[in-house]
C-alpha positions in Angstrom: 227.9 253.4 64.6 224.9 253.8 62.4 223.2 257.2 61.9 219.4 257.4 61.4 218.4 259.7 58.5 215.3 261.8 58.8 212.2 260.4 57.1 210.8 263.0 54.6 207.1 262.6 54.4 205.8 262.9 50.8 203.4 265.8 50.1 200.2 265.5 48.2 200.6 264.2 44.7 200.5 266.7 41.9 196.9 266.6 40.4 196.2 266.3 36.7 195.2 270.0 36.4 198.7 271.1 37.3 200.5 268.8 34.9 201.4 270.9 31.9 204.1 269.3 29.6 204.3 272.2 27.2 208.0 273.1 26.6 209.7 275.4 24.2 213.4 274.8 24.8 214.7 276.8 21.8 212.8 279.9 22.7 213.8 279.6 26.4 217.5 279.0 25.6 217.6 282.0 23.2 216.0 284.5 25.6 218.1 283.2 28.5 221.2 283.8 26.4 220.2 287.3 25.6 219.4 288.1 29.2 222.8 286.7 30.4 224.6 288.7 27.7 223.0 291.8 29.0 223.7 290.9 32.7 220.0 290.9 33.5 217.8 288.6 35.6 214.1 287.6 35.4 211.9 286.6 38.3 210.6 283.9 36.0 213.9 282.0 36.4 214.9 283.0 39.9 211.5 282.1 41.4 211.2 279.0 39.2 207.8 280.0 37.7 205.9 277.1 36.2 204.9 279.3 33.2 208.4 280.1 32.2 208.4 278.1 28.9 205.1 279.5 27.9 206.0 283.1 28.6 209.5 283.0 27.2 208.1 281.4 24.0 205.8 284.4 23.7 208.8 286.7 24.2 207.6 288.0 27.5 209.5 288.2 30.8 209.3 290.0 34.2 212.6 291.8 34.8 214.2 291.3 38.2 215.9 294.5 39.3 218.6 295.1 41.9 220.5 291.8 41.5 219.6 288.2 42.3 220.2 288.2 46.1 217.3 289.1 48.5 217.8 290.4 52.0 214.7 288.5 53.1 214.0 284.7 53.3 210.4 284.1 52.7 209.3 280.5 53.1 207.7 280.2 49.7 210.4 281.9 47.5 213.4 280.3 45.8 215.2 283.6 45.1 218.6 283.2 46.9 219.0 285.1 50.3 222.2 286.9 51.0 224.0 290.2 51.3 223.6 291.9 47.9 226.3 294.1 46.5 226.0 297.6 45.2 223.3 298.4 42.6 224.4 298.3 39.0 223.9 301.9 37.8 223.7 300.7 34.2 220.8 298.2 34.9 217.9 300.7 34.1 219.4 301.5 30.7 220.1 297.8 30.0 216.5 296.8 30.9 215.1 299.5 28.7 217.3 298.4 25.8 216.4 294.8 26.2 212.7 295.5 26.4 212.9 297.6 23.2 214.9 294.8 21.4 212.2 292.3 22.4 209.6 294.7 20.9 207.5 294.4 24.0 204.3 296.3 24.2 204.1 295.7 28.0 206.8 295.2 30.5 206.8 294.1 34.2 209.5 295.3 36.5 210.0 293.6 39.9 212.9 293.3 42.3 214.4 291.4 45.2 213.8 293.1 48.5 216.7 295.4 49.4 216.3 296.2 53.1 220.0 297.1 53.0 219.3 300.3 50.9 218.1 303.5 52.6 215.3 303.9 50.0 214.7 300.1 49.4 215.8 300.5 45.8 212.9 302.8 44.9 215.1 305.3 43.0 216.4 302.4 40.9 212.8 301.4 40.1 211.9 304.9 39.2 215.0 305.3 37.0 214.2 302.1 35.1 210.6 303.3 34.4 212.0 306.6 33.1 214.6 304.9 30.9 211.9 302.7 29.3 209.7 305.8 28.7 212.6 307.5 26.9 213.5 304.4 24.9 210.0 303.2 24.0 207.3 305.8 24.9 204.4 303.6 23.8 205.4 300.7 26.0 203.2 300.1 29.1 204.9 299.5 32.4 203.8 297.5 35.4 205.8 297.7 38.6 205.7 294.9 41.2 207.4 296.3 44.2 208.4 295.1 47.7 206.9 296.9 50.7 209.9 299.2 51.1 209.6 298.6 54.8 206.5 300.7 54.8 208.3 303.8 53.5 205.6 305.7 51.7 208.0 308.2 50.3 209.7 305.3 48.5 206.3 304.2 47.1 205.6 307.8 46.0 209.0 307.9 44.3 208.1 304.9 42.1 204.6 306.2 41.3 206.0 309.6 40.4 208.0 307.9 37.6 204.7 307.1 35.9 204.0 303.4 35.7 200.7 302.3 34.3 200.1 299.6 36.9 201.3 299.4 40.5 201.4 295.9 41.9 202.4 294.7 45.4 201.6 291.2 46.4 200.0 290.2 49.7 201.0 286.6 49.0 199.0 284.9 51.8 196.4 285.4 54.5 197.2 287.3 57.7 197.5 284.2 60.0 200.2 282.7 57.9 202.5 285.7 57.7 204.8 284.6 60.5 205.5 281.3 58.6 205.3 282.4 55.0 206.5 286.0 55.2 208.3 286.4 58.6 210.0 289.7 57.7 206.8 291.3 56.2 203.7 292.7 57.8 200.1 292.2 56.6 198.9 295.6 57.6 202.0 297.3 56.2 201.5 295.7 52.8 197.8 296.9 52.8 199.0 300.4 53.7 201.3 300.4 50.7 198.5 299.5 48.4 196.1 301.9 50.0 198.6 304.7 49.7 199.3 303.9 46.0 195.6 304.2 45.1 195.2 307.5 47.0 198.5 308.9 45.6 197.7 308.0 41.9 194.0 307.2 41.5 194.4 306.8 37.8 197.0 304.1 38.1 195.6 300.5 38.2 196.4 298.9 41.5 196.9 295.1 41.7 197.9 292.4 44.2 198.3 288.7 44.2 198.1 285.7 46.6 198.9 282.0 46.7 196.7 279.3 48.0 197.5 275.8 49.2 199.7 276.9 52.1 197.1 276.0 54.8 194.7 278.9 54.6 190.9 278.5 54.8 188.4 279.8 52.3 187.1 282.2 54.9 190.6 283.6 55.4 191.0 284.1 51.7 187.6 285.9 51.6 188.8 288.2 54.4 192.0 289.0 52.5 190.0 289.8 49.4 187.8 292.1 51.5 190.8 293.9 52.9 192.3 294.4 49.5 189.1 295.8 48.1 188.8 298.3 51.1 192.4 299.4 50.3 191.2 300.3 46.8 192.9 297.5 44.9 191.5 297.1 41.4 192.7 293.6 40.3 193.7 290.4 42.0 195.6 287.3 40.9 195.2 284.0 42.8 197.3 280.9 42.0 198.3 277.6 43.5 201.5 277.6 45.6 204.0 275.1 44.2 207.1 274.2 46.3 210.0 275.5 44.2 212.8 273.6 46.1 213.1 271.2 49.1 214.2 274.2 51.2 210.9 275.9 50.8 207.6 275.4 52.6 205.7 272.2 51.5 202.4 272.3 49.7 199.6 271.7 52.3 196.8 271.3 49.7 196.3 271.4 45.9 193.2 273.6 45.6 190.8 272.3 43.0 189.8 274.5 40.0 186.2 274.8 41.4 187.5 276.6 44.4 189.5 279.0 42.3 186.3 279.8 40.4 184.5 280.4 43.7 187.3 282.8 44.8 186.9 284.6 41.4 183.2 285.0 41.8 183.5 286.2 45.4 186.1 288.8 44.4 183.9 290.1 41.6 181.0 290.3 44.1 183.2 292.5 46.3 183.7 294.9 43.5 187.1 294.1 41.9 187.4 295.0 38.3 189.1 291.7 37.6 190.0 288.6 39.5 192.4 286.3 37.6 192.1 283.0 39.6 193.3 279.6 38.4 195.9 277.0 39.5 198.8 278.2 37.3 198.1 281.9 37.6 201.0 284.0 38.9 201.2 287.7 39.7 202.8 288.7 36.4 201.2 286.0 34.2 199.3 287.5 31.3 199.9 290.9 32.9 199.0 292.8 29.8 195.7 290.9 29.5 194.9 291.4 33.2 195.5 295.2 32.9 193.4 295.5 29.7 190.5 293.6 31.0 190.5 295.3 34.4 190.5 298.7 32.8 187.7 297.7 30.4 185.6 296.4 33.3 186.2 299.5 35.3 184.9 301.8 32.5 
């Protein structure tokens, strides 16, 4: 008896502007070894970021807190989904020590989503910020948080630790949330960003989104308008790239001219900075984004 296998339809071909062959294997291998020795993770590896070689070569990384298993299963994300274990109480000190050893001037802290924890992991975020402040007082810190299920006390807990930048990604337009972020909520994420700006007006607020998932330019413009009304200062916009076959396919490779149109529209809406290009990611060039956004806001 023969079995018919499903036919996988090929997606659109990768365009020339997304083909970047720059690799730095020695730098990547060395930093990965140091991270594994310390029992740490980076979102650069877990989410299969296309800029990993460039960033690791520059000695920069975005630390992934609270383990490497996420309680959610977003369609775009390659971070494994599962039932995470207990938090490592030594992780905040380990991250602070590694950041100091790398001589970073700017560090980004993010995490898997931990809906299994009463506080969503916010106390762990806050403790990591405090440990870095103790170890390297001059180091600037950006936090890229989950939505904490809309728990604003959890958001306040992270902000009270004193990060320089608060980042929470919208990821996509409202219509696509059921497919792209089925366990998230568009308005809830906007509320997190709005609260962060009201709670700490002096902290730079930031959000990011992907395009190429089937959104329309009009929907992107609506999202940008919603972010600006929520008080967000800076936005990153990049091309979605399918990290594994299990993830959502790319619907469209958005041309560079459209990214430039989004940048101009965002600036017209009043954002201090819009970092919009095919290979932009939320934490990519984070220090530069923060510096230019603050300069533009002055």
